[in-house]
Legacy VTK file of the C-alpha trace (Angstrom):
# vtk DataFile Version 3.0
C-alpha trace
ASCII
DATASET POLYDATA
POINTS 174 float
64.508 15.136 6.106
63.979 13.325 2.606
61.089 10.932 4.244
59.106 14.777 4.837
59.774 15.431 1.113
58.382 11.857 -0.595
55.320 12.700 1.994
54.520 15.853 1.013
52.460 15.161 -2.183
50.927 12.357 -0.563
49.822 15.327 1.673
48.703 17.699 -1.142
46.563 15.347 -2.697
45.307 13.933 0.595
44.137 17.157 1.341
42.820 18.482 -1.968
40.794 15.412 -1.501
39.616 15.592 0.936
39.010 19.529 0.138
36.620 18.296 -3.007
34.923 15.593 -0.866
34.029 18.010 1.806
32.802 20.613 -0.976
30.252 17.819 -2.336
29.335 16.787 0.576
28.396 20.507 1.167
26.508 22.032 -1.939
24.866 19.019 -2.635
23.959 16.867 0.864
20.522 15.552 -0.786
22.377 13.776 -3.360
25.152 12.483 -1.058
22.241 10.781 1.352
20.500 9.794 -1.504
23.904 7.960 -2.974
24.532 6.281 0.487
21.346 4.682 0.323
21.443 3.391 -2.823
25.449 2.134 -1.673
23.986 0.430 0.948
21.011 -1.127 -1.046
23.521 -2.164 -3.741
25.798 -3.870 -0.666
22.874 -6.168 1.036
21.741 -7.058 -2.904
25.270 -8.343 -3.763
25.678 -9.442 -0.169
21.971 -12.005 -0.098
23.101 -12.592 -4.190
26.465 -13.755 -2.920
24.433 -16.125 0.275
22.127 -17.794 -2.723
25.522 -18.483 -4.919
26.853 -19.940 -1.820
23.812 -22.189 -0.780
23.361 -23.126 -4.526
26.962 -24.214 -5.061
27.230 -25.913 -0.905
23.481 -27.449 -1.915
24.102 -30.945 -0.727
26.268 -30.641 2.362
24.439 -27.590 3.779
23.040 -27.793 6.576
20.063 -25.331 7.332
20.186 -24.205 3.233
16.210 -23.584 3.018
16.842 -21.232 5.636
20.447 -19.659 4.128
18.840 -19.466 0.938
15.388 -17.905 2.064
17.531 -15.231 3.889
19.799 -14.786 0.912
16.812 -13.849 -1.688
15.027 -11.919 0.734
18.487 -10.018 1.855
18.123 -10.077 -2.554
15.113 -8.889 -2.803
15.435 -5.752 0.350
18.560 -4.319 -1.473
16.720 -4.055 -4.880
14.062 -2.360 -3.333
16.694 -0.204 -1.261
18.352 0.480 -4.783
15.205 1.979 -6.339
13.729 3.609 -3.563
16.633 5.153 -1.862
13.872 7.538 -0.038
11.984 5.186 1.564
14.878 3.552 2.804
16.299 6.834 3.746
12.688 7.594 5.738
12.559 3.616 7.111
16.317 3.524 8.536
16.038 7.198 10.512
13.443 6.117 11.448
14.658 3.137 13.245
17.567 5.128 14.194
14.875 8.369 15.837
12.811 5.211 17.936
16.447 3.714 18.843
17.475 7.844 20.126
14.245 7.723 22.083
14.736 4.303 23.866
17.940 5.448 24.585
16.433 9.085 26.290
13.955 7.497 28.186
16.686 4.820 30.186
18.330 8.193 30.581
15.763 10.289 32.612
14.839 6.902 33.949
18.813 6.911 35.307
18.626 10.235 36.015
15.149 9.000 38.396
17.263 6.529 39.764
19.969 8.457 41.127
18.249 11.317 42.101
19.700 12.674 45.610
22.721 10.151 44.729
25.029 12.332 41.941
24.734 15.477 39.923
21.872 13.909 37.586
21.890 17.360 35.252
24.348 15.931 32.419
22.434 12.566 32.633
18.658 15.015 32.057
20.639 16.932 29.313
21.928 13.575 27.642
18.174 12.659 27.585
16.989 15.064 25.652
19.272 15.632 23.264
18.594 11.743 22.438
15.118 13.188 22.526
15.199 15.577 20.856
17.641 13.733 17.716
14.873 10.878 17.856
12.077 12.831 17.091
14.294 15.111 14.518
14.506 11.879 12.858
10.955 10.401 13.103
9.840 13.778 11.817
12.084 14.093 8.867
14.888 11.669 8.474
15.883 13.629 4.919
16.122 16.502 6.591
18.147 15.121 10.021
20.466 13.028 7.155
21.451 16.410 5.317
22.265 18.689 8.277
24.399 15.286 9.038
25.951 15.014 5.525
26.300 18.965 6.319
28.682 18.771 8.917
30.840 15.725 7.409
31.482 17.901 4.764
32.568 21.374 7.109
34.853 18.687 8.488
36.467 17.349 5.261
36.731 20.960 4.439
38.517 21.391 7.806
40.548 18.787 7.330
41.703 18.962 4.257
42.927 22.540 4.853
44.895 21.274 7.827
46.273 18.565 5.718
47.810 21.309 3.461
48.814 23.821 5.548
50.413 20.626 7.800
52.256 19.812 4.346
53.568 23.016 3.062
53.579 25.387 6.223
53.601 24.370 9.066
55.827 21.102 7.572
54.565 18.626 10.274
52.417 16.146 8.214
LINES 1 175
174 0 1 2 3 4 5 6 7 8 9 10 11 12 13 14 15 16 17 18 19 20 21 22 23 24 25 26 27 28 29 30 31 32 33 34 35 36 37 38 39 40 41 42 43 44 45 46 47 48 49 50 51 52 53 54 55 56 57 58 59 60 61 62 63 64 65 66 67 68 69 70 71 72 73 74 75 76 77 78 79 80 81 82 83 84 85 86 87 88 89 90 91 92 93 94 95 96 97 98 99 100 101 102 103 104 105 106 107 108 109 110 111 112 113 114 115 116 117 118 119 120 121 122 123 124 125 126 127 128 129 130 131 132 133 134 135 136 137 138 139 140 141 142 143 144 145 146 147 148 149 150 151 152 153 154 155 156 157 158 159 160 161 162 163 164 165 166 167 168 169 170 171 172 173
């Protein structure tokens, strides 16, 4: 019982934190999407700068130093571009994901055609249609699809927070 009483405050904090983040995701999904794009840009910029610093510090002993330095400069420039153009970043990432989803859709359709008569191909065709719809949606409007995904994550986080609070205080199984 002693362990449970010590974990109860952690359940309270975690539950409330998840609920707050879930509410933020639900109320301002566009801002969350933009923040995530900026965050990715910042991470890429830092990684590029670290690559440049590493190459500069070990210039005399590093093999392929020009290639690695160029890679660091390109990453830094790409990251800075992403920092100041989050909508372009979201659209570009969404387009890449969309193209990948469409390729997966065609793979599912080819697989269904190849296995026709051997197994039930309906689940494979349904999977292909889901990939195709998602891919077309991402290419058509990546920002909207990312916002929908953020909203779904927000609903999940909100429900998770409530469940953790209930587990901590009502069900006593956290």
